Structure formats: structure tokens, C-alpha cells
N, C-alpha and C positions, 0 to 999 in steps of 0.2 A: 504493500500500500504506500509506503514511504517513497519508493522508486516511482510509482505512478504519479504521486503528487508532485514530485520534483520534475518529472517529464512534462506534466501539464503546465507547471510554472515556467519552464524554459520555453515552451511553445508560445505562451502568452507574452513573455518578454521579447521574443524574436519578432512576433507580429507587431508589437508596439513600435519597434524601431523600423520595421519594414514600412509601416504606415507613415511614420515621420519622414523617412527617406523618400517615399513616393510623393509626398507633398512638397518636397524641394522643387518639383517641377512647376509648382504654382497652385493657386487656389483651386479647389475642386469640391463638387458635391459628392455625396456617398456613391451615387450612381457613376459619376465620372471617375471616382477613385477606383471603383470595381473594374471599370474598363481599363484604367491605367495599370492595375495589377495584372489583368489578363494580357495586356500588350507587352509589358516589360518586366514587372516585378516577378511574374510567374517564371521567369528564367531561373529564379533561385528560391522563391517562396510562394506558396499558394494559400488562399483563404477564400471562404465563401462570402458572398455579399452580406449575409447575416452577421458573420464574424466581424467584418469590416465596420458595419454600422455600430455594433456594440463597442468596438475598440475606439471609434471616433468619439462616441459619447464619453467613454472613460477618459480618454486623453484630454478632451475639453474640460472635464471635471478636474483634471490634474493641472490645468493651465498650460499644457503643452501645445494646445490648439485653440484657436478662436473661431467662432462661427457667427455668420450673419444670415438673416433670412431674406431670400429674394422672392418677391411676390410675382406670380405669373397669372395671366389673364385666364387662359383656358386649361391650365394644368395646376395641380397642387403646388403650393409654395415649396421652395426647396431651400435647404441649408447649405451654405458654402463654407468650407473649412480651409483655414490657413494656418501654417505652422507659426508659432510664436517664437520670440527670442529665447524663452525658456526651453522650447522644444529643440531649437538649434543647439543650445548648450547641452541638452540631454544627448543629442546625437553626437556632439563632439566628445563627450565623456564616453559614450559607447564605442566610438572608433578608437579611443585610446585604451580601452580595457582589454585584458588578455582574451584571445579567441579560444573557444572550446574546441578540442579536437573533433573532427567530423566523425560521424558514425553512419553506417549503412544498414538499413533495415528494409529488405526487399523480399516479399514472399516468393518471387521468381527465383531468387538465388537459393532459397531453402529447397525449392523443387529441384533445382539443378544439383544441389548438394546431395539430395536423396534419390537421384535418378536411377542409381543402380538397384534400388529396392522398390522402384515404382514403375509407372507406365511411361516408357520412353517416348512413345508417340504423343502422349498428352503433353509432356514437357516440351517436345519439339514444337507442338502447336502453340504452346504458351510463349515460347521464344519468338515464333513467327508473328504472333499478335503484338508482342512488345516491339518488334522491329517496325511494324506498321505505325504504331504510336510514335516511335522515334522519327520515322520518315515524315510524318505529318507535322510534328513539332519542329523538325529541322526546316521544313518548307516554310512554316510560319515565321521562324526566326530569320530565314533568308529574306523574306518579304519585308520584315521589320528593318533588317540591316540595310536593304536597298532604300527604304524611305528615309532612314537616318542619314545615310551618305548623300542622298539627293544628287547623284551624279559626280560627287567628289571621290577621289581615291582615298584609301584609308589613311595614308600618311598625312594628307592635307586635312582631312577631317579631325584627326587626333591633334594636330597643331592648332586648329582654329576654333574647335567647338567650345562653347562656354562650360558645359558640364560633361565630363568624360565618363563619369561613373556608369550611367545607363549603358553605354556602349561596351564598357569592360565587362559588365555582368552578362550582356548579350553574348559576348565572345565565350564566356564560360558556359552558358547554356548551349550554344552551338557545339562547342567542343565536347560537352557531356553527351549529347545525342550522337555525335559522330563516333565517339568511343563506344557507346552502347551498340551501334550498328556493327562496328569492327569486331567487338567481342562476340556478339550474337552470331555473326557469320562463321567465326572460328569454332564456336561451340556447336553450331548446327552441323558443320562438316564432320566434326568428331563423332557426334551422336549418330548421325546418319551412317557413317562408315561402320561404327560398332554394331548398329542394329540392322543394317541392310536396308534402311528406308531411303527410297529414291528422292532426289531433289526435283520436285515437279517444276520448279522455276528454271531449271537448266535447259536452255534452248536446244541442246544436243540430244535431249531425250525425245523419243518418238511420241 
């Protein structure tokens, strides 16, 4: 129970700073922040809209955000959130604090670990599904990268852009999915060879 409580605390703390970092892009409503998370912060952290709304209210209560109400004629009024100076100081303290070692918790890796005692074909199917997810995410990251570069080469972009952080995290997201695909291809080849399962994607097959 103590481990679970600590894990939930760490997740909450990480979401706090992910929200503050996302608001460095500028003022946003809860809906706009959710879109911002999906477009860029999802490279390294995910959260549901409900989690974001709760966190926005909590951070406003702590004085790390400020909110104003925008009246709309044909839609419900919306609240626009902006990071405060206290929020920026909290982010500065966070960036200066020691970083926790990363940990990996993936059910797919548990299945691969246990493949010799399980259903190899099901594990192969799970890896193929994960590869489809990785390809889709990589394609989305590539579209986002093209929008960020806007015709500039990477060197020029990195020299002139005002905030480099979003691009650097995007690089990590792209690299993560590229490595997922490389690892999956190697593992699939090994499992297929050991089990005699044909690679249906191989154009040389009849």
C-alpha cells in the first residue's frame, strides 16, 4: 500500500509540472490545454482531459496559475489559464532538482519475457499491434516536426527558435518510437524463426 501511495504521489507531481511547462506556450483554456498535451506534451507525458481540469483547479488554488473568465455569445463561458511568476519559480526549482531514474513498466515486455511458457503466436500478434501504434505515433510526430520547422532546416530552427524545449522533447518521442520499431523487428524475426511462423508482410512470400 505504501508503494502504491508513493507511485500515485509521483504521478501527481509529474502532471503538475507537465501542466506548468505546457502553459509556457501561453494562455490556454482547459480544452486548448488538452489539445496542447495531445500535440506535444504527449511525447513524454499523457493525461486525460478530466485529469487536466482537476490539476488546473488545484494549481490555481496553489497560486501557480491564474484564471480569467471569457464570456462567449453562443457557447458556454470559458476559463483561460496563465502561469504565474510563482508557477515559473516552481518550474525553475523543479528543473534544478535531482531527476529520478527512469523505470519501464510494459505488459508487452512481460509477455515477451514469458514467451517460452506461453502462446508465441499471440505474443507475435501483440508485437505487431505495438508496431502499428508506433508507426502511427511516428507519423504524427513527423507531421508535428514539419509544422514546427515550417520549411527551415533543423540547424536554422535550433539557432533561431524562441523556445527549444518542445522540439527537444519531440526528438525524444520520435527516437523512442523509432527504437520501438527497430527492437520489434528484431524480436519478431527471432520468434518467427524459432516457431516457424511465416512473415506475411514479406513480399517474397507467395
